[in-house]
Structure formats: structure tokens, C-alpha cells
N, C-alpha and C positions, 0 to 999 in steps of 0.2 A: 504492500502500500506506500510505504513512503516514494516507490519511482513516479507512480501513478501523484501521488503529491505532487514533486518536482515539479513534474510535466506541467499540472495543472493550473499551477500555482505562478510559474513561468505565464502561461494565457491568459490567467484572469487579468494577474498585476499586470499586465503591457496594456492591457484592450478596455478592462472596466473601469468607468465612474464610481470610486469608494468613499468615502467618506474615513472611512476610520481603516488601516491595513489588519485592525482584529477582525472585523469584518468578513474579510477575504483569508482569511485565513483560515476563520471557524467553517468558513462556508466550502474553499479545497478540502478540509479534513470532511465535511461531510460528501463531497462530491467524491472523493476516495474510499469514503467508507464506502458509500450505495452501488458504488461500480464494484467494490471488492464482493459485500456481501448481497446485494441482490433484491437487500426490501428494503423499503422508507420509512423503514422502522426505529425512532433514537434508541432503543432498547437493542438494537440489531448488533451497531455500530460499536460498542466498548470495543473488543479485539482487534479493530481494524487502527486505531489511532494513538499513537505513544502516548503516556500521559503520564504525568505522575499523585492522582487521583487512586486510593485506595481504596475508594471506594464505587464501584456503578451512576452510585445515581447521580454521584459529584461530578461525570462524564457526562453522561445525560442533561443533566442542570445546567450544563454548557450552551446544547443545543437549543434547548428552552427557553432558554434565554433568546437565542437567534431570533427562532421562531416566533419570538412574540416580543420584536426589537422593532419599533416603529419606526426607526431611525435609519436602519435601511429599504434604501431606495430598490426595488426589484427590475424596474424598467433602465436605470444606470448600471446595474448590475449585470444584466443579461443582454441585451436592445444591443451596443454596441456586437456586444459578438456574435451576433446574428445575422448584423448589417458587415460585418467583415465575410462570413462566408457567401453572403449574396451580391459582394463588390460585384461580380466579375461578370454577372447576369442580364445585365440592363438589355444584348442585344437579341435573350432570348423570353419565354411566354414565364409568369411567374402566374402558376397556382397554387390558391390561399383556397382553402378547406374549413368555414367555418361550424361548427360542432358542439356540442353542450351534451355531460357524463352525470348522472346521478351517485349522491353519496347517502350513504346511509337514509332513502327518504327524507333527505336533510337542507343536503346542499347542491346548489345547480355548478357546475365549473364551465363554463365558456370559453370554449380555446378559438382562435384564429392562428393556423398551423400554414407550413409550408409543402406542399407536395412535390419529394423528388424520387428520382431514384428506387421507387416503391416506397419509400418511408413520406415518415409527414411527423417534420422538427415544429416542436413549438414557438411561436413569434410573439402571440402577447395570449394572458389568459386570463379571470377575472373570477372569482369563487362568489355565489350570492347566499343566503341563508332562504332560499326557492324552497318550498314545497310541490316545483311539476317539474320536468324537465323541458320543459317550453315555456321562453321570457319573453319580455315585448319586446318590442322596436326599439325602446329606451334607452334598455339595458345592454346590448351588447352595439346602440348606436358608438357610444366612448371610443371601443375598440377596433371596432372599423374605421372613425374619423383618428385615427392618434394607426396606425397601422399607412392608412392612404399619405398621410406627410413619412413616416417613416422609409416611407417605399414612392418617395415622388420621382425621386431618379428613374425611378421601372414603367419608360412605358405601354409598355402589355401586359396589364390585371388582369387575372380573370376568376372572383367566385366560384367558390365550388359552396351551395349548401342545399337541406334537406329540405321535403316539407313544412317544418314545421315555422321556418323563415321564411318565404313567402310572400309576399304581401305587401300594401302601396306605400306605404313607409319609403321598405328595403331598395323596394325599384322605383321610388323617386329620388332615395341619394346615390342609387347607382348611375339612374342616370346623370347627374350631377358630376359627378366624379371622375366620367367615362372610364370606370372601371368594362370588362366585360366578367360577363355571367353565362351560368351553365345552373339553374336554380330546378330540385324539383318537385313539383305542385301537387297535390290529393283530387281524389278524383272526383268529390263535390264541385269542382268551379267551372264556371259558367261560361262558356268561350263564346263569341261574339266573332260571327265567319261572313259569307256570304248573302249568307239564311238571314231572312228578319226574325224569327225565336232563336235567342242563345239557345246550347244545349250545357251538358254536362259533356265534362273528360270520359268518365265511363260511357259512353252511352258508341262512344267512338274508337272504343278498343280496337285494333287490328286482330285476325291471327295469328297464333299463337306462332312465332319464328318472323315476324315482318314488323314490317316502322313501317309509319306515314306520317309525311313530314308535311306542317303548315305554312303559312305568313303568314303576320302582320296579321294577326290573331288579339281578340279583344278580349278582357279577362274580367273577369268578378262579376260583379251584376254592373256596374256603368259601362263598361267598355270603352276603360277607356287611357289604359296603359297598352302598348300594342306592344308584341313580341314574336319571335318566331315559337312556332310549336313543337317538338318531335313529343310519336306513339312510337312506341314497343312494346311490341308481348314478348318479353327473349324466353328462350327454354332453360333450364333449372333456375329463374325466379319465381316465389312466392305471385307479385302482385306484378303488372304491366308496369313499367315508366310514363311520363307526362314528365318532359322535361321542355323549359321555356329558356330562348337562352337570344343578346342580341345579338346573335351572327346566321348568316347564313343557315340554316336550317339541314345537317347533310349526318349519317351515320356518326363522320369523330365526334359530332354535338353526344354521341350515346358515351363512347370511348370518353372525352371532357369530362363526365358529371364522373363516370366510373372511376376517373381516379380523390372521387375524394372519401367513399372507401376506407384506404389508408388514412385513413384518422382512427377507426376505428380501430386500424391494427395500434394504433400511439397510445389507445384505452386499453385496451386487455395489457398492452406494455406496462399502461402506469396502474394499473387495477390487478388483475388475479393474473395475468399474466407472467407480470413477473415482480414490479417493487412492491405488488400491494400495497394502497396508496390507502383503500380501505384498512387496514392491519394499526395502521397510523395512532389510533383513538384518542387526535386532535379533532376538537372539534368548537372551530373558530373561522370565520372565515379569509380576515386577515391572518392569522397563520398559517394555511391552509395555499393562502398566495404564496408564500415564504418557502414550505416545507414544500410544495409544486417545483419553485425553484433550483433546489439541487434536483431532483429530476429533471427539470429540463435540461441546466448547465450537461449533465450526466449524456443527456439521450445528445445531445447537440455535438459534447466533446468526442462519445464512439461515435456518431456517423461520420461524421468527420474524420475520425479516424480511421476510421474501414473503405470509407473513399481511396481515403489517399496512397491504403495498400491494395486495392483493387485494380485502381489506375498504377502503379510502380510493377503489377502483374506479380505480387506475392502471393 
């Protein structure tokens, strides 16, 4: 763990904007211990951190102080790292996946992630004390605005999101931001086409294994928002897809929307798959955001290391 610590500390100290060097030291040990233990649990990190403390509780209190410290700015510590990784991506389209995950039926975590190389790497996140995985536009709008500012040097950005995010406010915001989008819509959404009477999406499903493309379709009761639509009844998928986009509708639209599912792998890694976030037993939205900072740094660091190894053919 000390070798990993040395690499991580050099990386974080060079690029993160920290208020106190002690914050960076604690964060580096936490990320190092997480990589070695594979558990996002404060009590599981003791054996991977050199310490003069004789009691396990003393080491654990050190991590508790970190995740409870309001002076720690997550964005200043983490965002410079992920922007560094995206520095040379201006010539490529950047896919952002937005989704939510539910913790203990008490907290909802909103994620905005960067999709790359079959993975989703965290960009921004927010934890709410919320009884549902469905959140209002006002809750995730600040994340979108922050992401737009951070990625202002990237001319080609596409947002991917599931049915729970498709609404008037989001489409209006996307049109103003000039981001591209691929959003799935529910089957009960009304569509306004050349016919006089609007029809629900569920009445237009194609046959199994087929797709239908529509241009300039109006959405919802008023039909004000116009977009292009792809309806697909994919083999091996339980429910057909209805995907709206601002670009020309093609089968490529389905491939682009399917990139969103890589964020499900991120959630699986964060929860039951690897890190077991729900085993942390922390019941505070702010503390959970700081705890997830440890996972985000570990994921970003491991992904970039893995890509470097792969590119060099080692």
C-alpha cells in the first residue's frame, strides 16, 4: 500500500487544489487502502495504513474526521484530476451519462459520469436525503450547469439519460446549452405527428427485431418541443426503446443511447459489485459525498492506469 500511496500522493499533490496538506495525506491513504482492501468501509482500512495508533478506533476516527470536515471541497480536490484526463478529448465527442442510484431507501445519489472505453468515470455527484430514485429537474440542474462550465472547451458533448429525466425543463435547458442528447422516454408520452390526433408511444411499437425512425415529432400534451424519435423492439430486451435525439434518427442513435448502460457498471462497482458503499453505515448526505470522493479518485486513477498499460501493450 505504501507504493500505491507514493504514486497517488504525487498525483494528487501536483493537480488537486487543496486547502490543507493534511487533507491530501488523509485522502491519499484512504484511496490507497480502498484499492488494497476493495471495500469502501472505514473499519476495513486499518491494516493497509501505517500508524502509531494502538487502537483500531483511533485510525477509524481519522477517516471519520475527514468525511465530516466541511472545509474539504470535493470539487477542488477531484475536478482538476478528471479534467486533466479529458484534456486531449476536444477533437472527439464527449458522452455524459446522467443517472441516479438509491441507498438504504433513504438517500438518492445523482451521478454525471464520463463514458469512455467501456466504463463510466465519475465527473460530478450529489447526495440527497430523498425517498425515491426519481428527482426533480431543480435537483440536478446545478450539476448540469457546473458540467457545462467545466466542459466549455469541448465543442461536442452528448447527454445520455433514462426515462426519469425526460421532461420539459431538461429539453429546454439542452436547447439553450447546445448540447446534443439521447434520452429515453416512457411509453405513455403523447406524440404529435402529421396526424391530427396525438398518439401514445406504446401504440407505435414496431415488430420484434425492427426499428422505426421519425423526424420532427412533437412531445407531450402541448407538442411544443420538437425532436427526432427512434422506436426499437430489440431482441433480448424486455421492453422496447423509445429514444429521442436532436440529431438525425438512425440506428446509430440506439448505439449511442446504449452507452448509458455503462453507468450501471459504475453503480455495481460502487455498491454490491466491489466497494460495497452501503456497508459503510454512514447516514449523512454530506458525509456520503466526501466518502464517495475516495471511490471516485480510486476509479479515475485505476482507469487511467489500466488504459496506459493497455495502450503500451504490457
